[in-house]
C-alpha positions as CSV (number, residue, x, y, z in Angstrom):
1,M,0.0,0.0,0.0
2,K,1.4,3.4,-1.0
3,K,0.8,6.4,1.2
4,A,1.0,9.8,-0.3
5,G,4.7,10.7,-0.6
6,W,5.8,7.2,0.7
7,R,6.6,3.9,-1.0
8,T,7.3,0.4,0.2
9,Y,10.5,-1.4,-0.8
10,Q,10.4,-5.2,-0.7
11,R,13.6,-7.2,-1.2
12,P,13.2,-9.1,-4.4
13,D,13.1,-12.9,-4.0
14,D,15.7,-13.3,-6.7
15,K,18.2,-10.6,-5.4
16,S,21.6,-12.0,-5.1
17,G,23.6,-12.0,-1.9
18,G,24.2,-15.5,-0.5
19,H,26.0,-14.3,2.6
20,G,28.3,-17.3,2.8
21,V,28.3,-20.9,1.7
22,G,25.6,-23.1,3.0
23,W,23.1,-20.4,3.6
24,S,19.4,-20.7,2.9
25,P,17.8,-18.0,0.8
26,I,17.3,-14.7,2.6
27,I,13.8,-14.3,3.8
28,P,12.4,-11.2,2.1
29,Y,11.8,-8.0,4.1
30,L,10.1,-4.7,3.5
31,F,10.1,-1.2,4.8
32,S,8.6,2.2,3.8
33,V,10.5,5.3,2.8
34,P,9.5,8.8,1.7
35,D,9.7,9.5,-2.0
36,G,13.2,10.5,-3.0
37,W,15.0,7.7,-1.1
38,E,17.0,5.5,-3.5
39,E,18.9,2.3,-3.3
40,V,22.7,2.7,-3.1
41,P,25.1,0.0,-4.4
42,V,26.7,-2.1,-1.7
43,S,30.4,-3.0,-1.8
44,I,32.0,-5.8,0.1
45,A,34.6,-3.2,1.0
46,D,31.9,-1.3,3.0
47,L,32.1,-1.2,6.8
48,G,30.1,-4.3,7.7
49,G,31.4,-6.0,4.6
50,T,29.5,-8.9,3.2
51,E,26.8,-8.8,5.8
52,I,25.3,-5.5,4.5
53,D,22.5,-6.6,2.3
54,L,21.1,-3.3,1.3
55,R,21.6,0.5,1.5
56,F,19.2,3.3,0.8
57,A,19.8,7.1,1.1
58,N,18.4,10.5,0.6
59,S,21.1,13.2,0.7
60,K,18.8,15.7,2.5
61,Q,17.1,13.3,5.0
62,G,19.4,10.4,5.9
63,R,20.4,6.9,5.1
64,L,19.7,3.3,6.1
65,F,21.2,-0.1,5.7
66,V,20.2,-3.7,6.4
67,I,22.7,-6.1,8.0
68,V,21.8,-9.8,7.6
69,A,24.1,-11.8,10.0
70,P,24.2,-15.4,11.1
71,V,22.3,-15.9,14.4
72,R,24.8,-18.4,15.6
73,R,27.4,-15.6,15.8
74,F,25.3,-14.2,18.7
75,A,24.0,-17.3,20.4
76,D,24.3,-21.1,20.3
77,N,21.4,-23.5,20.6
78,I,19.1,-21.6,18.3
79,S,16.5,-23.3,16.1
80,D,16.6,-23.2,12.3
81,D,13.7,-20.7,12.5
82,A,15.3,-18.3,15.0
83,K,13.3,-15.8,17.1
84,I,14.9,-12.7,18.4
85,E,14.0,-13.6,22.0
86,E,16.1,-16.8,21.6
87,I,19.1,-14.6,21.2
88,G,18.3,-12.7,24.3
89,E,16.6,-9.8,26.0
90,P,16.8,-6.4,24.2
91,D,19.8,-5.2,26.4
92,K,21.8,-8.3,25.6
93,V,21.0,-8.0,21.8
94,I,22.0,-4.3,21.6
95,N,25.2,-4.8,23.5
96,A,26.1,-7.8,21.3
97,F,25.5,-6.2,17.8
98,G,25.3,-2.4,18.5
99,P,29.1,-2.0,18.2
100,E,29.0,-3.6,14.8
101,V,26.4,-1.1,13.7
102,I,27.9,2.1,15.1
103,G,31.5,1.1,15.3
104,E,31.9,1.6,19.0
105,N,30.6,0.4,22.4
106,V,26.9,1.3,22.9
107,E,27.1,1.7,26.7
108,G,25.4,4.9,27.8
109,K,24.1,5.5,24.2
110,V,20.8,3.6,24.3
111,L,18.1,6.3,24.7
112,S,15.2,3.8,24.4
113,A,14.5,0.1,23.8
114,E,11.0,-1.2,22.9
115,V,9.6,-4.5,21.9
116,A,7.0,-4.6,19.1
117,E,5.2,-7.6,17.7
118,H,3.8,-8.0,14.2
119,L,2.2,-11.2,12.9
120,G,3.7,-13.2,15.8
121,R,7.3,-12.0,15.2
122,K,9.0,-9.8,17.8
123,Y,11.1,-6.8,16.8
124,Y,13.4,-5.0,19.2
125,Q,13.5,-1.2,18.4
126,F,16.3,1.0,19.8
127,E,17.2,4.7,19.6
128,L,20.9,5.5,20.2
129,E,22.7,8.8,20.5
130,P,25.4,9.6,19.7
131,P,25.5,8.8,16.8
132,H,21.8,9.4,16.0
133,V,20.5,6.0,14.9
134,F,17.4,3.9,15.1
135,I,18.0,0.1,15.0
136,T,15.2,-2.4,14.5
137,A,16.3,-6.0,15.1
138,T,14.5,-9.3,14.5
139,A,15.5,-12.9,13.6
140,A,14.1,-15.3,11.0
141,G,15.4,-18.5,9.5
142,N,19.1,-18.7,10.6
143,R,19.7,-15.0,10.4
144,L,19.6,-11.9,12.5
145,Y,18.2,-8.8,10.6
146,L,19.5,-5.4,11.7
147,F,17.7,-2.4,10.1
148,N,19.6,0.8,10.8
149,V,18.3,4.3,10.0
150,T,20.5,7.3,10.7
151,G,21.1,10.9,9.9
152,S,23.5,13.8,10.6
153,G,22.6,16.1,13.5
154,L,20.6,18.5,11.3
155,Q,18.9,15.7,9.4
156,W,18.0,14.0,12.7
157,K,16.5,17.3,14.0
158,R,14.6,18.1,10.8
159,Y,13.4,14.6,9.8
160,Y,13.3,12.7,13.2
161,K,9.6,11.7,12.8
162,D,10.2,10.4,9.2
163,L,13.4,8.5,10.2
164,K,11.6,6.9,13.2
165,K,8.6,6.0,10.9
166,I,11.1,4.3,8.5
167,A,12.7,2.3,11.3
168,E,9.3,1.2,12.7
169,S,8.1,0.1,9.3
170,F,10.7,-2.8,8.9
171,R,9.2,-6.3,8.6
172,V,10.5,-9.7,7.7
173,I,7.8,-11.4,5.6
């Protein structure tokens, strides 16, 4: 469904990106962005390397990226259809992967942590500062999905509500 000035991006089923040998196909995900946001090519040389599945950006409003990581890197004894709560409580999850997202320890930077549920799947939603970033995390299949929405100080101030709406729209389908 398209809202005025917004569109929904859904990861194509046939998009490449194996993320390692022996992986099952990536379960598609979707999110909404305001018009004017565009996909940005991902390079394996990027910070985050091969685990970054997608980047989107708008030079005036901000940027986002999706990390798809193996759940077993964060916890053992997880089923083949992982649930985020099997990895741990929100504070354990953000402390485990937050440094990977922002490049430094997250201690003292987590402004809020919430748990949302959509169609039986739990999503952990965090707001960190500094840097200004929203992180939505969930698990599906044998992967952890980290959806990261960020902006510079001015972008954050001016487009905070839109950036938060983007972060809250992330769903694995």
